All heavy atoms as an XYZ file, in Angstrom:
721
protein
N      83.237     83.540     30.436
C      84.064     82.971     31.530
C      83.140     82.341     32.493
O      82.097     82.832     32.971
C      84.815     84.101     32.164
C      85.617     83.645     33.313
S      86.539     84.927     34.236
C      87.747     85.426     33.036
N      83.520     81.126     32.938
C      82.755     80.398     33.909
C      83.589     80.077     35.122
O      84.817     79.781     35.000
C      82.193     79.092     33.315
N      82.962     80.113     36.355
C      83.634     79.821     37.514
C      82.861     78.657     38.119
O      81.652     78.655     38.120
C      83.672     81.000     38.451
C      84.458     82.150     37.936
N      85.781     82.253     38.042
C      84.047     83.218     37.272
C      86.219     83.470     37.502
N      85.181     84.045     36.994
N      83.601     77.797     38.810
C      82.961     76.706     39.487
C      83.218     76.795     40.981
O      84.407     76.946     41.471
C      83.468     75.317     38.981
O      83.249     75.298     37.599
C      82.785     74.187     39.713
N      82.125     76.796     41.698
C      82.240     76.794     43.195
C      81.605     75.361     43.610
O      80.688     74.960     43.076
C      81.339     77.879     43.837
C      81.932     79.228     43.687
C      82.844     79.662     42.744
C      81.576     80.397     44.410
N      83.148     80.982     42.961
C      82.334     81.460     43.942
C      80.721     80.635     45.418
C      82.240     82.756     44.425
C      80.559     81.916     45.960
C      81.289     82.949     45.492
N      82.292     74.779     44.559
C      81.914     73.426     44.989
C      81.391     73.414     46.452
O      81.944     74.198     47.340
C      83.080     72.492     44.929
C      83.476     72.233     43.541
O      82.731     71.860     42.651
N      84.784     72.557     43.295
N      80.366     72.737     46.759
C      79.886     72.457     48.073
C      79.900     70.985     48.287
O      79.379     70.187     47.547
C      78.350     72.988     48.303
C      77.887     72.633     49.665
C      78.366     74.484     48.005
N      80.574     70.665     49.424
C      80.608     69.228     49.800
C      79.893     69.118     51.071
O      80.190     69.882     52.068
C      82.158     68.778     49.990
C      82.267     67.384     50.521
C      82.817     68.857     48.645
N      78.970     68.126     51.173
C      78.284     67.920     52.396
C      78.570     66.542     52.903
O      78.428     65.544     52.160
C      76.750     68.027     52.253
C      75.983     67.734     53.501
C      76.420     69.464     51.637
N      78.999     66.405     54.117
C      79.305     65.065     54.772
C      78.268     64.949     55.836
O      78.020     65.848     56.630
C      80.716     65.071     55.394
C      81.837     65.088     54.362
C      83.178     65.083     54.950
O      83.415     65.890     55.831
N      84.062     64.130     54.530
N      77.728     63.710     55.931
C      76.706     63.367     56.891
C      77.150     62.386     57.943
O      77.820     61.449     57.552
C      75.496     62.858     56.243
C      74.783     63.816     55.240
C      73.836     63.208     54.236
C      74.099     64.881     56.034
N      76.784     62.636     59.203
C      77.215     61.675     60.284
C      76.065     61.403     61.123
O      75.262     62.315     61.477
C      78.314     62.427     61.124
C      79.452     62.872     60.429
C      79.545     64.139     59.938
C      80.551     62.030     60.164
C      80.571     64.613     59.180
C      81.705     62.457     59.388
C      81.702     63.749     59.006
N      75.844     60.108     61.409
C      74.731     59.626     62.256
C      75.361     59.111     63.558
O      76.306     58.550     63.602
C      73.893     58.591     61.544
C      73.150     59.114     60.395
O      72.589     60.214     60.463
O      72.983     58.315     59.432
N      74.565     59.492     64.587
C      74.974     58.963     65.960
C      73.724     58.651     66.803
O      72.785     59.450     66.743
C      75.913     60.004     66.637
N      73.746     57.601     67.502
C      72.646     57.284     68.362
C      72.746     58.089     69.608
O      73.820     58.348     70.229
C      72.641     55.763     68.804
C      72.309     54.860     67.687
O      71.604     55.285     66.697
O      72.795     53.739     67.649
N      71.627     58.713     69.981
C      71.546     59.513     71.145
C      71.061     58.661     72.329
O      69.846     58.245     72.424
C      70.580     60.722     71.050
C      70.604     61.716     72.191
O      70.914     61.280     73.332
O      70.332     62.798     71.919
N      71.924     58.160     73.234
C      71.590     57.231     74.298
C      70.573     57.736     75.244
O      69.688     57.046     75.632
C      72.907     56.813     75.021
C      73.879     56.020     74.044
C      72.652     55.897     76.206
C      75.298     55.887     74.559
N      70.611     59.028     75.513
C      69.710     59.648     76.504
C      68.343     59.634     75.978
O      67.413     59.261     76.750
C      70.079     61.081     76.810
C      71.382     61.188     77.704
C      71.734     62.693     77.971
O      70.808     63.499     77.864
O      72.945     62.903     78.217
N      68.034     60.004     74.736
C      66.720     59.988     74.272
C      66.332     58.773     73.469
O      65.234     58.628     73.080
C      66.536     61.229     73.303
O      67.322     61.075     72.151
C      66.922     62.558     74.023
N      67.259     57.900     73.216
C      67.137     56.697     72.410
C      66.757     57.021     70.970
O      66.148     56.209     70.219
C      66.010     55.811     73.071
C      66.431     55.314     74.396
C      65.382     54.450     75.046
O      64.404     54.081     74.365
O      65.582     54.154     76.315
N      66.997     58.297     70.499
C      66.763     58.685     69.148
C      68.092     58.681     68.391
O      69.149     58.105     68.814
N      68.059     59.312     67.239
C      69.314     59.423     66.310
C      69.481     60.851     66.113
O      68.583     61.640     65.809
C      69.028     58.682     65.086
O      68.801     57.274     65.295
C      70.328     58.647     64.209
N      70.801     61.315     66.063
C      71.143     62.586     65.785
C      71.980     62.593     64.409
O      72.908     61.801     64.298
C      71.920     63.343     66.866
C      72.361     64.764     66.483
C      73.041     65.409     67.700
O      72.262     65.975     68.507
O      74.199     65.555     67.592
N      71.599     63.383     63.568
C      72.322     63.511     62.283
C      72.999     64.869     62.193
O      72.324     65.819     62.468
C      71.485     63.263     61.053
O      70.755     62.005     61.163
C      72.114     63.372     59.738
N      74.252     64.874     61.844
C      74.994     66.139     61.682
C      75.491     66.226     60.188
O      75.974     65.280     59.680
C      76.234     66.224     62.610
O      75.751     66.039     63.955
C      76.951     67.438     62.411
N      75.269     67.366     59.613
C      75.778     67.725     58.274
C      76.826     68.701     58.420
O      76.744     69.768     59.057
C      74.655     68.210     57.376
N      77.975     68.483     57.753
C      79.051     69.427     57.707
C      79.200     69.788     56.223
O      79.507     69.021     55.334
C      80.364     68.739     58.165
C      81.602     69.606     58.162
N      82.652     69.123     57.521
C      81.808     70.826     58.609
C      83.605     70.148     57.591
N      83.068     71.197     58.255
N      78.897     71.152     55.960
C      79.028     71.580     54.600
C      80.255     72.562     54.433
O      80.499     73.375     55.294
C      77.658     72.369     54.325
N      80.939     72.411     53.287
C      82.019     73.275     53.050
C      81.861     73.810     51.575
O      81.718     73.043     50.649
C      83.417     72.486     53.113
C      84.510     73.439     52.669
C      83.534     71.925     54.432
N      81.895     75.123     51.483
C      81.756     75.787     50.134
C      83.225     76.254     49.841
O      83.869     76.944     50.722
C      80.925     77.031     50.272
C      81.074     78.113     49.055
C      80.499     77.456     47.876
C      80.317     79.381     49.401
N      83.715     75.900     48.660
C      85.045     76.353     48.195
C      84.808     77.095     46.925
O      84.235     76.509     45.887
C      85.963     75.155     48.006
O      85.988     74.419     49.227
C      87.419     75.621     47.646
N      85.324     78.344     46.886
C      85.196     79.119     45.591
C      86.340     78.775     44.674
O      87.308     78.150     45.061
C      85.251     80.675     45.891
O      86.503     81.044     46.383
C      84.192     81.012     47.052
N      86.203     79.291     43.489
C      87.232     79.051     42.455
C      88.589     79.739     42.851
O      89.666     79.344     42.382
C      86.705     79.528     41.094
O      86.368     80.869     41.123
N      88.557     80.716     43.641
C      89.728     81.406     44.040
C      90.335     80.764     45.410
O      91.365     81.141     45.801
C      89.493     82.939     44.425
O      88.673     83.006     45.541
N      89.664     79.661     45.859
C      90.173     78.890     47.000
C      89.622     79.383     48.398
O      90.021     78.740     49.410
N      88.803     80.407     48.388
C      88.199     80.789     49.672
C      87.244     79.681     50.085
O      86.493     79.134     49.260
C      87.453     82.115     49.518
O      88.431     83.083     49.029
C      86.731     82.538     50.722
N      87.135     79.461     51.441
C      86.139     78.465     51.843
C      85.478     78.929     53.060
O      85.879     79.680     53.821
C      86.805     77.024     52.075
O      87.685     77.188     53.260
N      84.196     78.499     53.175
C      83.346     78.745     54.316
C      82.704     77.314     54.692
O      82.584     76.436     53.878
C      82.153     79.575     53.964
C      82.408     80.999     53.531
C      81.203     81.662     52.946
C      83.048     81.806     54.607
N      82.496     77.162     56.036
C      82.006     75.840     56.386
C      80.967     76.029     57.534
O      80.963     77.078     58.222
C      83.044     74.921     56.934
C      83.942     75.371     58.025
C      85.042     74.316     58.377
O      84.617     73.342     59.123
O      86.144     74.516     57.886
N      80.040     75.142     57.585
C      78.914     75.191     58.549
C      78.532     73.761     58.954
O      78.887     72.811     58.318
C      77.850     75.939     58.055
O      77.276     75.355     56.927
N      77.654     73.803     59.958
C      77.150     72.529     60.460
C      75.670     72.721     60.683
O      75.194     73.779     61.048
C      77.780     72.075     61.769
C      79.286     71.695     61.722
C      79.743     71.028     62.900
N      81.186     70.793     62.859
C      81.763     69.797     62.159
N      80.989     69.010     61.570
N      83.113     69.653     62.148
N      74.902     71.540     60.456
C      73.488     71.556     60.838
C      73.246     70.191     61.432
O      73.885     69.232     61.216
N      72.226     70.133     62.354
C      71.894     68.939     63.000
C      70.386     68.705     62.996
O      69.547     69.611     62.757
C      72.292     68.881     64.465
O      71.670     69.965     65.104
C      73.771     69.046     64.626
N      70.009     67.467     63.142
C      68.621     66.986     63.178
C      68.620     65.819     64.181
O      69.513     65.056     64.152
C      68.110     66.531     61.743
N      67.573     65.807     64.980
C      67.398     64.776     65.976
C      66.073     64.043     65.741
O      64.992     64.729     65.790
C      67.516     65.334     67.432
C      67.525     64.267     68.469
C      67.892     64.903     69.737
N      69.254     65.393     69.751
C      69.566     66.732     70.070
N      68.760     67.520     70.610
N      70.898     67.127     70.080
N      66.135     62.777     65.580
C      64.949     61.945     65.550
C      64.387     61.614     66.866
O      64.989     61.154     67.707
C      65.198     60.629     64.742
C      63.902     59.808     64.493
C      64.218     58.543     63.754
N      65.025     57.627     64.513
C      64.672     56.799     65.461
N      63.374     56.732     65.896
N      65.433     55.977     66.061
N      63.076     61.887     67.040
C      62.420     61.544     68.182
C      62.208     60.027     68.217
O      61.949     59.425     67.245
C      60.984     62.081     68.250
C      60.232     61.816     69.441
O      60.139     60.774     69.992
N      59.619     62.945     69.984
N      62.500     59.347     69.313
C      62.368     57.841     69.347
C      61.042     57.306     68.910
O      60.902     56.198     68.650
C      62.763     57.465     70.792
C      62.855     58.621     71.462
C      62.851     59.822     70.579
N      59.977     58.163     69.126
C      58.592     57.723     68.751
C      58.353     57.743     67.306
O      57.351     57.249     66.736
C      57.551     58.596     69.500
C      57.635     58.344     71.073
O      58.088     57.309     71.430
O      57.262     59.303     71.740
N      59.209     58.518     66.576
C      59.011     58.630     65.123
C      59.594     57.500     64.433
O      60.513     56.820     64.878
C      59.758     59.885     64.626
C      59.056     61.193     65.082
O      57.837     61.129     65.445
O      59.669     62.174     65.064
N      59.089     57.138     63.167
C      59.655     56.057     62.467
C      61.093     56.316     62.000
O      61.454     57.516     61.831
C      58.688     55.913     61.288
C      57.973     57.069     61.165
C      57.937     57.750     62.496
N      61.841     55.328     61.809
C      63.241     55.544     61.450
C      63.418     55.659     59.924
O      63.367     54.736     59.162
C      64.116     54.427     61.897
C      65.627     54.598     61.837
C      66.465     53.637     62.539
O      65.957     52.985     63.558
O      67.588     53.438     62.092
N      63.537     56.926     59.468
C      63.674     57.232     58.105
C      64.969     58.158     57.972
O      64.792     59.376     58.054
C      62.433     57.940     57.473
C      62.586     58.169     55.956
C      61.154     57.169     57.728
N      66.058     57.473     57.842
C      67.345     58.290     57.852
C      67.420     59.516     56.859
O      67.983     60.502     57.169
C      68.399     57.294     57.460
C      67.846     55.920     57.883
C      66.376     56.054     57.593
N      66.760     59.292     55.733
C      66.817     60.353     54.686
C      66.203     61.701     55.179
O      66.700     62.774     54.937
C      66.099     59.978     53.355
C      66.779     58.895     52.721
C      65.921     58.220     51.626
O      64.736     58.366     51.638
O      66.497     57.485     50.833
N      65.198     61.646     56.109
C      64.513     62.819     56.614
C      65.549     63.600     57.485
O      65.743     64.802     57.367
C      63.260     62.400     57.338
C      62.231     61.988     56.330
C      62.800     63.718     58.181
C      60.962     61.441     57.018
N      66.228     62.840     58.348
C      67.311     63.527     59.234
C      68.378     64.100     58.379
O      68.906     65.140     58.635
N      68.784     63.401     57.313
C      69.900     63.852     56.484
C      69.463     65.069     55.694
O      70.220     66.091     55.597
C      70.314     62.766     55.453
C      70.947     61.620     56.118
C      71.143     60.374     55.171
O      70.639     60.442     54.121
O      71.842     59.457     55.656
N      68.135     65.133     55.288
C      67.652     66.318     54.588
C      67.598     67.561     55.437
O      68.031     68.592     55.099
C      66.252     66.075     54.019
C      66.316     65.026     52.853
C      64.866     64.489     52.561
O      63.890     64.817     53.249
O      64.673     63.886     51.502
N      67.119     67.297     56.692
C      66.965     68.418     57.592
C      68.269     69.037     58.039
O      68.505     70.128     58.104
C      66.102     67.995     58.804
C      65.836     69.054     59.854
C      65.133     70.276     59.183
C      64.917     68.518     60.941
N      69.176     68.069     58.439
C      70.512     68.506     58.908
C      71.262     69.241     57.753
O      71.874     70.325     57.902
C      71.367     67.328     59.368
N      71.155     68.763     56.491
C      71.772     69.401     55.329
C      71.139     70.756     55.062
O      71.843     71.732     54.825
C      71.647     68.516     54.106
O      72.346     67.270     54.338
C      72.298     69.228     52.804
N      69.791     70.867     55.141
C      69.139     72.154     54.798
C      69.608     73.147     55.904
O      69.819     74.353     55.621
C      67.587     71.958     55.012
N      69.752     72.763     57.188
C      70.243     73.701     58.234
C      71.665     74.116     57.947
O      72.010     75.238     58.175
C      69.963     73.031     59.585
C      68.573     72.966     59.999
C      68.359     72.267     61.321
N      66.974     72.359     61.756
C      66.396     71.630     62.648
N      67.017     70.657     63.211
N      65.083     71.865     62.911
N      72.488     73.225     57.497
C      73.823     73.583     57.245
C      73.951     74.483     56.030
O      74.725     75.470     56.039
C      74.714     72.278     56.934
N      73.171     74.220     54.966
C      73.249     75.074     53.838
C      72.663     76.468     54.138
O      73.138     77.474     53.588
C      72.502     74.368     52.667
C      73.267     73.146     52.178
C      72.290     72.421     51.066
C      74.563     73.397     51.618
N      71.641     76.525     54.883
C      71.024     77.796     55.319
C      72.071     78.646     56.004
O      72.307     79.788     55.759
C      69.790     77.663     56.174
C      69.295     79.001     56.719
C      68.000     78.879     57.435
N      66.981     78.801     56.453
C      65.740     78.432     56.648
N      65.300     78.202     57.896
N      64.802     78.426     55.665
N      72.840     78.059     56.947
C      73.863     78.768     57.641
C      74.979     79.118     56.675
O      75.514     80.276     56.792
C      74.497     77.933     58.716
C      75.524     78.580     59.539
O      75.223     79.658     60.171
O      76.696     78.089     59.560
N      75.355     78.287     55.776
C      76.332     78.594     54.808
C      76.003     79.919     53.942
O      76.696     80.763     53.695
C      76.581     77.478     53.851
C      77.959     77.311     53.202
C      79.053     77.330     54.142
C      77.944     75.917     52.336
N      74.624     79.925     53.515
C      74.078     81.026     52.712
C      74.180     82.338     53.579
O      74.529     83.354     53.035
C      72.715     80.708     52.339
N      73.794     82.181     54.828
C      73.849     83.447     55.769
C      75.292     83.980     55.835
O      75.527     85.172     55.853
C      73.249     83.075     57.068
C      71.777     82.919     57.020
O      71.147     83.376     56.125
O      71.267     82.319     58.072
N      76.215     83.026     56.023
C      77.642     83.397     56.035
C      78.120     84.068     54.761
O      78.843     85.110     54.818
C      78.534     82.216     56.312
C      78.522     81.651     57.637
C      79.426     80.463     57.834
O      80.682     80.554     57.454
N      78.969     79.275     58.149
N      77.641     83.525     53.610
C      78.041     84.163     52.335
C      77.491     85.510     52.223
O      78.132     86.380     51.630
C      77.667     83.346     51.186
C      78.175     83.500     49.723
C      79.675     83.615     49.753
C      77.628     82.510     48.819
N      76.207     85.711     52.651
C      75.657     87.039     52.617
C      76.427     88.020     53.478
O      76.670     89.186     53.068
C      74.176     87.023     53.037
C      73.246     86.537     52.057
C      71.801     86.336     52.674
C      73.042     87.582     50.827
N      76.874     87.643     54.650
C      77.624     88.470     55.551
C      78.978     88.862     54.907
O      79.382     90.009     54.974
C      77.878     87.805     56.946
C      76.639     87.895     57.812
C      76.929     87.520     59.249
N      77.396     86.086     59.408
C      76.622     85.046     59.478
N      75.282     85.195     59.467
N      77.126     83.854     59.589
N      79.666     87.901     54.295
C      80.948     88.130     53.713
C      80.744     89.067     52.489
O      81.506     90.023     52.404
C      81.544     86.843     53.147
C      82.732     87.085     52.255
C      82.004     85.917     54.362
N      79.713     88.902     51.682
C      79.423     89.702     50.616
C      79.148     91.208     51.097
O      79.596     92.152     50.545
C      78.237     89.206     49.734
O      78.538     87.869     49.318
C      77.999     90.045     48.502
N      78.384     91.311     52.136
C      78.048     92.640     52.700
C      79.290     93.277     53.095
O      79.388     94.458     52.933
C      77.004     92.379     53.834
O      76.752     93.532     54.455
N      80.189     92.483     53.832
C      81.385     93.152     54.272
C      82.287     93.630     53.179
O      82.872     94.716     53.203
C      82.166     92.095     55.123
C      81.517     91.862     56.464
O      80.637     92.658     56.918
O      81.938     90.846     57.101
N      82.271     92.853     52.033
C      83.124     93.141     50.858
C      82.559     94.458     50.273
O      83.342     95.374     49.965
C      83.084     92.054     49.827
C      83.918     90.878     50.236
O      84.730     90.924     51.264
O      83.725     89.889     49.669
N      81.230     94.572     50.178
C      80.643     95.811     49.561
C      80.912     96.955     50.466
O      81.199     98.077     49.974
C      79.134     95.562     49.257
C      78.908     94.504     48.216
C      78.515     96.921     48.812
C      77.491     94.067     48.006
N      80.742     96.666     51.798
C      80.929     97.860     52.718
C      82.400     98.412     52.599
O      82.528     99.641     52.725
C      80.689     97.337     54.159
O      79.388     97.003     54.380
N      83.351     97.558     52.419
C      84.747     97.983     52.203
C      84.876     98.895     50.969
O      85.595     99.881     50.989
C      85.680     96.878     52.262
C      85.923     96.262     53.497
C      86.937     95.118     53.517
O      87.414     94.725     52.471
N      87.381     94.631     54.664
N      84.217     98.461     49.890
C      84.323     99.224     48.645
C      83.585    100.633     48.737
O      84.063    101.554     48.255
C      83.872     98.375     47.504
C      84.731     97.207     47.199
C      83.558     99.248     46.244
C      84.163     96.193     46.308
N      82.399    100.556     49.355
C      81.489    101.754     49.516
C      81.836    102.621     50.586
O      81.421    103.694     50.699
C      80.089    101.306     49.564
C      79.516    100.610     48.279
C      79.423    101.486     47.080
O      79.068    102.662     47.276
O      79.712    101.012     46.020
N      82.709    102.103     51.507
C      83.048    102.949     52.793
C      81.816    103.280     53.605
O      81.767    104.429     54.135
C      83.849    104.190     52.421
C      85.085    103.909     51.614
N      86.137    103.135     52.146
C      85.417    104.080     50.326
C      87.125    103.022     51.184
N      86.722    103.539     50.109
N      80.878    102.459     53.620
C      79.807    102.574     54.461
C      79.151    101.219     54.764
O      79.354    100.270     54.047
C      78.626    103.535     53.883
C      78.060    103.022     52.518
C      77.091    103.983     51.938
O      76.539    104.767     52.680
N      76.891    103.912     50.664
N      78.341    101.195     55.831
C      77.723     99.899     56.296
C      76.601     99.454     55.176
O      75.774    100.228     54.833
C      77.064    100.048     57.588
O      76.580     98.800     58.022
N      76.693     98.225     54.765
C      75.780     97.622     53.888
C      75.149     96.434     54.417
O      75.820     95.602     55.104
C      76.480     97.242     52.479
C      77.218     98.317     51.863
C      75.554     96.449     51.631
C      76.336     99.359     51.351
N      73.884     96.323     54.347
C      73.107     95.115     54.844
C      72.274     94.521     53.698
O      71.425     95.186     53.189
C      72.181     95.548     55.980
C      72.976     96.018     57.195
N      73.739     95.297     58.021
C      73.151     97.318     57.619
C      74.240     95.981     58.934
N      73.990     97.275     58.724
N      72.626     93.337     53.331
C      71.908     92.654     52.224
C      70.758     91.858     52.850
O      70.882     91.306     53.903
C      72.848     91.710     51.465
C      74.050     92.433     50.787
C      74.963     91.362     50.170
C      73.637     93.374     49.729
N      69.682     91.858     52.054
C      68.452     91.141     52.533
C      68.680     89.633     52.234
O      69.330     89.266     51.247
C      67.232     91.620     51.774
C      66.848     93.018     52.222
C      65.583     93.418     51.631
N      65.310     94.776     51.877
C      64.181     95.381     51.544
N      63.269     94.697     50.905
N      63.976     96.615     51.785
N      67.953     88.829     52.960
C      68.057     87.412     52.751
C      67.294     87.096     51.413
O      66.387     87.553     50.998
C      67.297     86.684     53.887
C      68.121     86.574     55.100
C      67.307     85.883     56.144
N      68.105     84.789     56.635
C      67.724     83.861     57.418
N      66.506     83.985     57.874
N      68.478     82.899     57.836
Protein backbone atom coordinates (compact mmCIF):
# COMPACT_ATOMS: atom_id res chain seq x y z
CA UNK A 1 0.00 0.00 0.00
CA UNK A 2 1.32 3.43 -0.89
CA UNK A 3 0.14 6.80 0.37
CA UNK A 4 0.92 10.11 -1.25
CA UNK A 5 1.37 13.29 0.74
CA UNK A 6 1.79 16.54 -1.13
CA UNK A 7 3.66 19.70 -0.23
CA UNK A 8 2.95 22.83 -2.22
CA UNK A 9 5.23 25.84 -1.81
CA UNK A 10 4.19 29.24 -3.14
CA UNK A 11 6.77 32.03 -3.28
CA UNK A 12 6.09 35.76 -3.08
CA UNK A 13 8.59 38.58 -3.57
CA UNK A 14 8.09 42.14 -2.39
CA UNK A 15 10.37 45.15 -2.39
CA UNK A 16 11.11 46.48 1.10
CA UNK A 17 10.91 50.25 0.66
CA UNK A 18 12.50 51.00 4.06
CA UNK A 19 15.66 48.94 3.50
CA UNK A 20 15.63 49.04 -0.31
CA UNK A 21 16.04 45.25 -0.25
CA UNK A 22 13.72 42.44 -1.23
CA UNK A 23 11.68 40.20 1.04
CA UNK A 24 10.69 36.72 -0.11
CA UNK A 25 7.94 34.78 1.60
CA UNK A 26 7.32 31.06 1.17
CA UNK A 27 3.92 29.59 2.03
CA UNK A 28 4.08 25.80 2.40
CA UNK A 29 1.07 23.50 2.72
CA UNK A 30 1.34 19.78 3.51
CA UNK A 31 -1.75 17.72 2.65
CA UNK A 32 -1.90 14.07 3.73
CA UNK A 33 -3.69 11.30 1.88
CA UNK A 34 -6.47 11.48 4.49
CA UNK A 35 -6.98 15.20 3.79
CA UNK A 36 -5.29 16.60 6.89
CA UNK A 37 -3.29 19.73 6.16
CA UNK A 38 -0.64 21.81 7.90
CA UNK A 39 0.68 25.13 6.68
CA UNK A 40 3.59 27.39 7.47
CA UNK A 41 5.46 30.45 6.28
CA UNK A 42 9.11 31.34 5.99
CA UNK A 43 10.75 34.60 5.01
CA UNK A 44 14.09 35.83 3.73
CA UNK A 45 15.24 39.40 3.33
CA UNK A 46 17.94 40.50 0.92
CA UNK A 47 20.31 43.15 2.15
CA UNK A 48 20.44 45.96 -0.44
CA UNK A 49 24.26 45.66 -0.47
CA UNK A 50 24.06 42.01 -1.58
CA UNK A 51 23.81 41.02 -5.24
CA UNK A 52 20.30 40.34 -6.49
CA UNK A 53 20.02 36.55 -6.78
CA UNK A 54 16.31 35.71 -6.34
CA UNK A 55 16.94 31.95 -6.07
CA UNK A 56 18.86 32.43 -2.81
CA UNK A 57 15.95 34.23 -1.15
CA UNK A 58 13.54 31.61 -2.46
CA UNK A 59 15.72 28.78 -1.13
CA UNK A 60 16.08 30.36 2.30
CA UNK A 61 12.40 31.25 2.67
CA UNK A 62 11.40 27.75 1.53
CA UNK A 63 13.86 26.08 3.91
CA UNK A 64 12.44 28.09 6.82
CA UNK A 65 8.85 27.24 5.87
CA UNK A 66 9.65 23.54 5.50
CA UNK A 67 11.55 23.46 8.80
CA UNK A 68 8.50 24.95 10.54
CA UNK A 69 6.27 22.44 8.76
CA UNK A 70 8.47 19.57 9.97
CA UNK A 71 8.35 20.89 13.55
CA UNK A 72 4.56 21.09 13.37
CA UNK A 73 4.37 17.51 12.08
CA UNK A 74 6.56 16.30 14.95
CA UNK A 75 4.27 18.06 17.47
CA UNK A 76 1.16 16.53 15.89
CA UNK A 77 2.76 13.08 15.90
CA UNK A 78 3.86 13.49 19.51
CA UNK A 79 0.32 14.50 20.49
CA UNK A 80 -1.14 11.48 18.64
CA UNK A 81 1.24 9.08 20.41
CA UNK A 82 0.56 10.75 23.76
CA UNK A 83 -3.17 10.13 23.34
CA UNK A 84 -2.59 6.45 22.61
CA UNK A 85 -0.02 5.96 25.39
CA UNK A 86 -1.87 8.14 27.94
CA UNK A 87 1.36 9.89 28.84
CA UNK A 88 3.40 12.81 27.59
CA UNK A 89 5.64 11.96 24.63
CA UNK A 90 8.38 14.20 23.24
CA UNK A 91 9.93 13.25 19.91
CA UNK A 92 13.44 14.39 19.05
CA UNK A 93 14.15 16.48 16.00
